[in-house]
N, C-alpha and C positions, 0 to 999 in steps of 0.2 A: 568501277568506284568499288568505294570499302566502305562498308558497313557496320557503325559503330554496335559493338553488343547494348544491350540492355542495361540501365540501370538498376541495380537491385537497391531494394526495399527493407529497412528493419524497422521492426515494430520495441521498444525497446520501455518496457514498463518501470515505476519507479515504485516505491516503500508504500504502506499509508493504510493498510486496512482496509478500510472501504474503499475511501478514497483511489484506489486500483482499478474498481469499478466505473471512472472513467472512458479505462482502455478501450471497456464495451459500445462506445458512442464510437468512436474514432472504428473501430476493429465495423461496426457498419456499413458504415460511409466509404473504407478501405473497398470493401467487398459490394456497397452502390457505384461506385462507381468505377467499381472495373482493378482498382490497383489490385495484386498479386503480394503479397508478402512471404518474400523469401529468407527469412528470420526476424524471431520472435523470441524476447531477452527478459525475464524478468527478477528483480531484488524482493526476495520477505512477501508482502502478501500481492504484489506485481507477481510471482514466479506461480503463483498458484493459476492465474488468469493467464499468464504463458504457454504453461504447461493444456493447459487444457485445448487453446487454439491450433497447439502441436497433435495433440490429440487426438485432432480434428472436430471435436465437438461445435456445435454449432451457436452464434453469438446469442440467441435466442434459449438455449437448452444452459446457456451458463447465465445469464442475468435471469432464472427461474432458480439456478442453484444461489446465486448469490440473494436474491433476496429472500431466499427459505430462510438461508443460515446468514445474514448479518436482518436480523430482528429487532424489533425496541428492547425485549429480555432481554436478547445477548452482551449488544451497547448498550444496556440500562451498569450493567457490572464492570464496576470497574474498581479498582483500589486505586485509590485518591494517596494513599501514604506512598505507595511503590513509585508516585510519582513523581514524590520531593525528592529532595537533594540528600545522597548517602546521608550527608553530616546534622539532614535532621533528621531522620533516624534512628541514630545511634547513642546507646545508653552513655557510650564514653567521649559523653558531645568534653570541647575544648570553650572557654570563655569566646573565640572570636566566632565561634558555632551560635554563639547569643543572638549576637549582633548580626549574624548574616541571614538568620533566622526571624529577626525582629526588622529588617529592615524588607524580608519579601511577605512579612508577614502569617509564619507559621510557627508552629510552637514546638522546640527544643525537648525533647523526646529525653 
C-alpha cells in the first residue's frame, strides 16, 4: 500500500495596502481548521503580511498592528494630483492633453 504525499498549501497575498488585511481573516480560518501553511508569499502590501506570518507573529498580533498603522489619519492623507495621468500634471502639455483631461474631467497644468 503506497501513501500519497500530503498536498502543500501556499497562501499568496496580493498588493493593495490595507486591502491585504483580508488575508488575516483567511489566515485565522486556516488555523482554526487545522490547515498548515507550507509557503506564504506577498506582493507590495501583501509582503508585509506574508513576512509577519513567516516571522511567527500571531494573526491577532498582526491585526492589532494593522489597526494601529492604518487609521483614519493615515488614510485621509492622499496626494490626489499624483493619481492623475502624467499628462495632466505636466507643465509641457500638448493639445492632445487638453482633450484627454477634458474627457476625464481634470484640468491640464
